[in-house]
LUMTINU-512138 format. One record per atom (N, C-alpha, C): residue in three letters; x, y, z. Coordinates in steps of 0.2 Angstrom, whole numbers, plus 5000, padded with zeros to 4 digits. Example, Ala and Ser with C-alpha at 12.3 -4.5 7.8 and 13.67 -1.06 7.14 Angstrom:
Ala506649725039/Ala506249785039/Ala506649845039/Ser506449895035/Ser506849955036/Ser506450005039/
This chain:
Unk513950005339/Unk513350015342/Unk513050085341/Unk513450135340/Unk513250205338/Unk512850205331/Unk513150165327/Unk512850165320/Unk512150125321/Unk512150075325/Unk511450035325/Unk510950085329/Unk511150125334/Unk510750165337/Unk510450225332/Unk510950245327/Unk510650295322/Unk510150265318/Unk510250205316/Unk509750175311/Unk509050165315/Unk509150135321/Unk508550125325/Unk508150195327/Unk508550245328/Unk508250315329/Unk507850335323/Unk508150325317/Unk507750345311/Unk507150305310/Unk507250235311/Unk506650195310/Unk506050215315/Unk506250235321/Unk505750255326/Unk505450315324/Unk505850365322/Unk505550425319/Unk505050415314/Unk505250365309/Unk504750355304/Unk504150315306/Unk504250275311/Unk503650235314/Unk503150285318/Unk503450345321/Unk503050395324/Unk502650425318/Unk502950445313/Unk502550475307/Unk501950425305/Unk502050365304/Unk501550315303/Unk501050315308/Unk501150325314/Unk500650325319/Unk500250385319/Unk500550445317/Unk500150505316/Unk499750505310/Unk500050485305/Unk499650475299/Unk499050425299/Unk499250375303/Unk498750315304/Unk498150345308/Unk498350385313/Unk497750415317/Unk497350465313/Unk497650505309/Unk497250545304/Unk496850505299/Unk497050445297/Unk496750405293/Unk496150375296/Unk496150355302/Unk495650325306/Unk495050385307/Unk495250445308/Unk494750495309/Unk494450515302/Unk494850515297/Unk494550535291/Unk494150485288/Unk494250425289/Unk493850365287/Unk493250345291/Unk493250385297/Unk492750365302/Unk492750295305/Unk493450275306/Unk493550205308/Unk493650195315/Unk493550245319/Unk493650245326/Unk493250185330/Unk492650175327/Unk492250115330/Unk492350055326/Unk492850045322/Unk492949985318/Unk493049925322/Unk493249925328/Unk493349875333/Unk492849875338/Unk492249905337/Unk491749915342/Unk492049945348/Unk491749935354/Unk491949965360/Unk492449915364/Unk492849875360/Unk493349835363/Unk494049855362/Unk494449855368/Unk495149875367/Unk495549845373/Unk496149815371/Unk496549815365/Unk496249765360/Unk495849715362/Unk495549675357/Unk495149705352/Unk494949675347/Unk494549695342/Unk493849655342/Unk493349695344/Unk492649655345/Unk492749605350/Unk493149605354/Unk493249555360/Unk493649495357/Unk493949495351/Unk494249435348/Unk494949455347/Unk495449405347/Unk496149415345/Unk496149415338/Unk495749365335/Unk495749365327/Unk495049375325/Unk494849445323/Unk494149455322/Unk493849415316/Unk493249395316/Unk492949355311/Unk492549395306/Unk492249445308/Unk491949485303/Unk492349545301/Unk492649545295/Unk493149595293/Unk492749645289/Unk492849715291/Unk492649765287/Unk493249815286/Unk493149865281/Unk493749905280/Unk493849945286/Unk493349975290/Unk493450005296/Unk493849975301/Unk493649905302/Unk494049865306/Unk494749855304/Unk494949845298/Unk495649835296/Unk496049905297/Unk495749965296/Unk496050025297/Unk496250035305/Unk495650025309/Unk495750035316/Unk496249985319/Unk496149925317/Unk496649865320/Unk497349885317/Unk497449905311/Unk498149915309/Unk498449975312/Unk498050025314/Unk498250085318/Unk498450055325/Unk498050015328/Unk498249995335/Unk498949955334/Unk498949915329/Unk499549865329/Unk500249915328/Unk500149965323/Unk500750005322/Unk500850045328/Unk500350075332/Unk500450115338/Unk500750065343/Unk500550005344/Unk500849965349/Unk501649945347/Unk501749935341/Unk502449925339/Unk502849985340/Unk502550045338/Unk502950105339/Unk503050125346/Unk502550105350/Unk502650115357/Unk503250075360/Unk503350015358/Unk503949975361/Unk504550005358/Unk504550025351/Unk505150055348/Unk505350125352/Unk504850165354/Unk505050225357/Unk505350215364/Unk505050165368/Unk505250145374/Unk506050115374/Unk506150075369/Unk506850055368/Unk507250105366/Unk507050155362/Unk507550205360/Unk507650255366/Unk507150265370/Unk507250305376/Unk507750275381/Unk507750215382/Unk508250175386/Unk508850175383/Unk508950155377/Unk509550155373/Unk509950225373/Unk509550275371/Unk509850345371/Unk510050365378/Unk509650345383/Unk509850365390/Unk510550335392/Unk510650275390/Unk511250235391/Unk511850265387/Unk511750275380/Unk512250295376/Unk512450365376/Unk511950415376/Unk512150485376/Unk511750525382/Unk511750485387/Unk511450515393/Unk511750575396/Unk512450585394/Unk512850645396/Unk512650705393/Unk512250705387/Unk512050765384/Unk511350785387/Unk511350855389/Unk510950885393/Unk510150865392/Unk509950865385/Unk509250855383/Unk509050785383/Unk509550735383/Unk509350665382/Unk508850645386/Unk508950645393/Unk508450615398/Unk507750645398/Unk507750715397/Unk507150745396/Unk506750725390/Unk507050715385/Unk506750695378/Unk506550625379/Unk506950585382/Unk506750515383/Unk506150505386/Unk506050535392/Unk505450535396/Unk504850565392/Unk504950615389/Unk504450655386/Unk504150615380/Unk504550575376/Unk504350545370/Unk503950485372/Unk504150445377/Unk503750385379/Unk503050405383/Unk503150455388/Unk502550475392/Unk501950505387/Unk502150545382/Unk501550575378/Unk501350515373/Unk501750475371/Unk501450415367/Unk501050375371/Unk501150355377/Unk500750325382/Unk500150355383/Unk500150425384/Unk499550465385/Unk499050465380/Unk499350465373/Unk498850465368/Unk498550395367/Unk498950345369/Unk498650275368/Unk498050275373/Unk498150295379/Unk497650295384/Unk497050335382/Unk497150395380/Unk496550435377/Unk496150395372/Unk496550365367/Unk496250325362/Unk495850275364/Unk496150235369/Unk495750175373/Unk495150205376/Unk495150265380/Unk494650285383/Unk494050305378/Unk494250335372/Unk493750355367/Unk493450295365/Unk493750235364/Unk493450175361/Unk492950145367/Unk493250145373/Unk492850115378/Unk492250155380/Unk492350215381/Unk491750265384/Unk491550325380/Unk491950335375/Unk491750385370/Unk492050455373/Unk492150505369/Unk492450565371/Unk492150625367/Unk492150685370/Unk491850735366/Unk492350755360/Unk492150785355/Unk492550805349/Unk493150855352/Unk493050895357/Unk493550935359/Unk494050905363/Unk493950845366/Unk494450805369/Unk494850765364/Unk494450735359/Unk494750695354/Unk495250735350/Unk495050795349/Unk495550845345/Unk496250845348/Unk496250835355/Unk496950835358/Unk497350775356/Unk497050725354/Unk497450665352/Unk498050675348/Unk497850705342/Unk498450715337/Unk498950755340/Unk498850805343/Unk499350855346/Unk499750815351/Unk499450775355/Unk499850735360/Unk500350695357/Unk500150655352/Unk500550615348/Unk501150655345/Unk500950715343/Unk501450755339/Unk502050775344/Unk501850785350/Unk502350805355/Unk502850745356/Unk502550685356/Unk502950625356/Unk503450615350/Unk503150635344/Unk503550625338/Unk504150675338/Unk503950735341/Unk504450795341/Unk505050775346/Unk504850735351/Unk505350715356/Unk505850665353/Unk505550615349/Unk505850565346/Unk506350595340/Unk506050635337/Unk506450675331/Unk507050705334/Unk506950745340/Unk507550775343/Unk508050735346/Unk507750675348/Unk508250625351/Unk508650595345/Unk508350585339/Unk508750565333/Unk509250615331/Unk509150675331/Unk509550735330/Unk510150735335/Unk510050725341/Unk510550715346/Unk511050665345/Unk510750605343/Unk511150545342/Unk511650555336/Unk511350595331/Unk511750605325/Unk512250665326/Unk512150705331/Unk512650755333/Unk513250735336/Unk513250675339/Unk513750645343/Unk514450645340/Unk514450625333/Unk515050625329/Unk515250695326/Unk514850745328/Unk515050815326/Unk514950825319/Unk514650785315/Unk514550795308/Unk513950835307/Unk513550835312/Unk512950875312/Unk512850915318/Unk513250965319/Unk513251005326/Unk513051075325/Unk512551095329/Unk512351165328/Unk512451205335/Unk512951175339/Unk513051205346/Unk513251275346/Unk513651295341/Unk513851365340/Unk513451415337/Unk512851395336/Unk512351445333/Unk512151495338/Unk512051555336/Unk511851615340/Unk511251645338/Unk510751645342/Unk510051665340/Unk509951725345/Unk509751785342/Unk509651845346/Unk508951835349/Unk508851885354/Unk508151875358/Unk507551885354/Unk507651925348/Unk507051945344/Unk506851875340/Unk507351845337/Unk507251785334/Unk506951725339/Unk507251725345/Unk507051685350/Unk506351685352/Unk506151745353/Unk505451765355/Unk504951735349/Unk505151745343/Unk504751725337/Unk504751645338/Unk505251615339/Unk505251535339/Unk504851515345/Unk504851545351/Unk504451515356/Unk503751525355/Unk503551585353/Unk502851605352/Unk502551575346/Unk502951565341/Unk502651525335/Unk502551455337/Unk503051425340/Unk502951355342/Unk502351345346/Unk502151385351/Unk501551385355/Unk500951395351/Unk501051445346/Unk500451455342/Unk500351405337/Unk500851375335/Unk500751315330/Unk500351255333/Unk500451245339/Unk500051195343/Unk499351215343/Unk499151275344/Unk498451295344/Unk498151285337/Unk498551305332/Unk498351295325/Unk498151215324/Unk498651175326/Unk498551105325/Unk497951075329/Unk497851105335/Unk497151085338/Unk496551105334/Unk496551165332/Unk495951185328/Unk495851145322/Unk496451125319/Unk496351075313/Unk496051015315/Unk496350985320/Unk496050925323/Unk495350925325/Unk495150985327/Unk494450995329/Unk493951005323/Unk494251025318/Unk493851025311/Unk493650955309/Unk494150915310/Unk494050845308/Unk493550805313/Unk493650815319/Unk493250775324/Unk492550805325/Unk492450865323/Unk491750895323/Unk491450885316/Unk491850855312/Unk491550845305/Unk491350915302/Unk491750965302/Unk491651025300/Unk492051045293/Unk492350995290/Unk492751005285/Unk492451035279/Unk491851015277/Unk491451035271/Unk490851085273/Unk490851105279/Unk490351155281/Unk490351215277/Unk490951235275/Unk491051295270/Unk491451265264/Unk491051265258/Unk491251225252/Unk491651275248/Unk491851335250/Unk492251375246/Unk492851395250/Unk493351425247/Unk494051435250/Unk494351495247/Unk494551545250/Unk494751545258/Unk494151575262/Unk493651605259/Unk493051625262/Unk492551575262/Unk492051585267/Unk491451545267/Unk490851575265/Unk490651565259/Unk490051595256/Unk489451585260/Unk489351535264/Unk488851525268/Unk488651585273/Unk489251615275/Unk489251665280/Unk489251735277/Unk489451745271/Unk489551815268/Unk488951845267/Unk488851915269/Unk489351955273/Unk489351945281/Unk488851905283/Unk488751895290/Unk489351855293/Unk489351855300/Unk489751805304/Unk489551735303/Unk489951685305/Unk489751615305/Unk489151605309/Unk488651565307/Unk488051565310/Unk487951505315/Unk488451455315/Unk488351395319/Unk489051375321/Unk489151325326/Unk489751305329/Unk490251275323/Unk489951245319/Unk490351205313/Unk490651265309/Unk490351315307/Unk490651365303/Unk491151405307/Unk491051415314/Unk491551445318/Unk492151405318/Unk492151345319/Unk492651295319/Unk493051295313/Unk492751295307/Unk493051295301/Unk493451355299/Unk493051415300/Unk493351475298/Unk493851505304/Unk493751475310/Unk494251495315/Unk494951455313/Unk494951395311/Unk495551365308/Unk495851395302/Unk495451415298/Unk495751455292/Unk496051515294/Unk495751555298/Unk496051615300/Unk496751605304/Unk496751555308/Unk497351535312/Unk497851505307/Unk497651475302/Unk498151445297/Unk498451505293/Unk498051555291/Unk498251605288/Unk498751655291/Unk498651655298/Unk499051695302/Unk499751665303/Unk499751595304/Unk500451565304/Unk500751565298/Unk500451565292/Unk500751565285/Unk501151635285/Unk500751685287/Unk501051755286/Unk501651765291/Unk501551735297/Unk502051745302/Unk502751705300/Unk502651645298/Unk503251605296/Unk503551645290/Unk503151665285/Unk503451705280/Unk503851765282/Unk503651805287/Unk503951855290/Unk504651835293/Unk504651785297/Unk505251755300/Unk505751735295/Unk505451705290/Unk505951675284/Unk506251735281/Unk505851795280/Unk506151855278/Unk506751875282/Unk506651875289/Unk507151895294/Unk507751855293/Unk507651785292/Unk508151735292/Unk508651745286/Unk508251755280/Unk508651765274/Unk509051835274/Unk508751885278/Unk509151945278/Unk509651945283/Unk509551915289/Unk510051925295/Unk510451855296/Unk510251805294/Unk510551735296/Unk510851695290/Unk511051735285/Unk511251695279/Unk511851655280/Unk512251685285/Unk512951645287/Unk512751595292/Unk512151585295/Unk512051525299/Unk511551485296/Unk511851435292/Unk511451395288/Unk510951355291/Unk510951335297/Unk510451295300/Unk509751335300/Unk509851395303/Unk509251445303/Unk509051465296/Unk509551485292/Unk509351505285/Unk508951455281/Unk509251395281/Unk508851345277/Unk508251315281/Unk508351315288/Unk507751295292/Unk507151335291/Unk507251395291/Unk506651435290/Unk506351435283/Unk506751425278/Unk506551415271/Unk506151355270/Unk506451305273/Unk506051235273/Unk505351245277/Unk505351285283/Unk504751295286/Unk504251335282/Unk504451385278/Unk504051415274/Unk503751375268/Unk504151335265/Unk503951285260/Unk503451235263/Unk503551215269/Unk503051165272/Unk502351195274/Unk502451265277/Unk501751295278/Unk501451315272/Unk501751325267/Unk501451345260/Unk501051275258/Unk501451225258/Unk501151155256/Unk500551145260/Unk500551155267/Unk500051145271/Unk499451185270/Unk499551245268/Unk498951295266/Unk498651265259/Unk499051245255/Unk498851225248/Unk498451155249/Unk498751115253/Unk498351055254/Unk497651065258/Unk497651115262/Unk497051125266/Unk496551155261/Unk496751195256/Unk496251225251/Unk496051165246/Unk496551115244/Unk496351065240/Unk495851015243/Unk495951005250/Unk495450965253/Unk494750985252/Unk494651055252/Unk493951085250/Unk493751075243/Unk494251095239/Unk494151085231/Unk493951015229/Unk494350965232/Unk494250895230/Unk493750865234/Unk493350895239/Unk492850875243/Unk493050815247/Unk493650825251/Unk493950775256/Unk494250725253/Unk494650735248/Unk495050685245/Unk495550655250/Unk495550585251/Unk495850555257/Unk496650565257/Unk496950565251/Unk497650565250/Unk497850635252/Unk497550685249/Unk497650755251/Unk497650765258/Unk497150745261/Unk497050755269/Unk497550725273/Unk497850665270/Unk498450635274/Unk499050675273/Unk499150705267/Unk499650745266/Unk499650805270/Unk499050835271/Unk498950885276/Unk499250875283/Unk499050815285/Unk499350795292/Unk500050785291/Unk500350755286/Unk501050745285/Unk501450815285/Unk501250865282/Unk501550925281/Unk501650965288/Unk501050955292/Unk501050995298/Unk501550955303/Unk501550885303/Unk501950845307/Unk502750865306/Unk502950875299/Unk503550895298/Unk503750965300/Unk503251015299/Unk503351085301/Unk503451085309/Unk503051045313/Unk503151045320/Unk503751015322/Unk504050975318/Unk504650945320/Unk505250995319/Unk505151035314/Unk505651085312/Unk505651145318/Unk505051165320/Unk504951215325/Unk505251185332/Unk505151125333/Unk505451095339/Unk506151095339/Unk506451085333/Unk507151085333/Unk507451165334/Unk507051205331/Unk507251275333/Unk507251295340/Unk506751265344/Unk506651275351/Unk507251245355/Unk507551185352/Unk508151155355/Unk508751205354/Unk508751225348/Unk509351275347/Unk509351335351/Unk508751365352/Unk508651425356/Unk508851405363/Unk508651355365/Unk508751335372/Unk509551335374/Unk509951305369/Unk510651305369/Unk510951375369/Unk510651415365/Unk510951485365/Unk510851515371/Unk510251515374/Unk510051545381/Unk510551515386/Unk510751445386/Unk511151415390/Unk511951445390/Unk512151465383/Unk512751485382/Unk512951555383/Unk512351595384/Unk512451665385/Unk512751685392/
């Protein structure tokens, strides 16, 4: 049973990644209205008769999200029963399903009644919380046999503050990135890293503020993670989870920044844009794991 649970947890984590990437695909291709204002049906039909690329993308995303929702619910219940004795299990089980349900409701509301770009930008971040909870549940399941155990890790208060504050800040960066997509501000500045439209003056309209605000936020998180990686290499070489975890984080944030630049250079290449969403998903998962480790350190002090 434990082996089956491990495989199912991995499958559910992968399903959550597809949900996140699928949501980004819907936004990037402008397929949000592919099924009209009908939900959960498509144009009011179980089997749509007028097929368009936008309809296929939107309907596929709905089907994957629906299947993923059932998988998350099943994983939550299964984990609760199998490893409910572990402190974090019940909280993560509830969190994973609640936030996935919340993002589905926001998506449905956007289809039925429409939403402002600032509300729609929350959609990706809410899904990301559900992904992080599923990812952490998967780690807890693998930790049971003690082959993947980091309970004895010691994180000092300085590193702990970085982990907590950076995790919060990363969510702000993610929101600004989603806002760029939903306000269609991606190419308002056709150069990188600066916006020649505004030089030497400040941004002149909301779209330039959104784009340049995201670039500044992304630049700061790149520098911040680079600094913490330096600390980890210097002080935590003997604690492999932190040592390699921060190195992986720095690689991911570097790839994220490069993907963001190439989105501009390639004039919104779809595959690069989806990689952009994938890298930030992985990075948020790693930061969430650091939060879990730090919560254990605080508990053991």
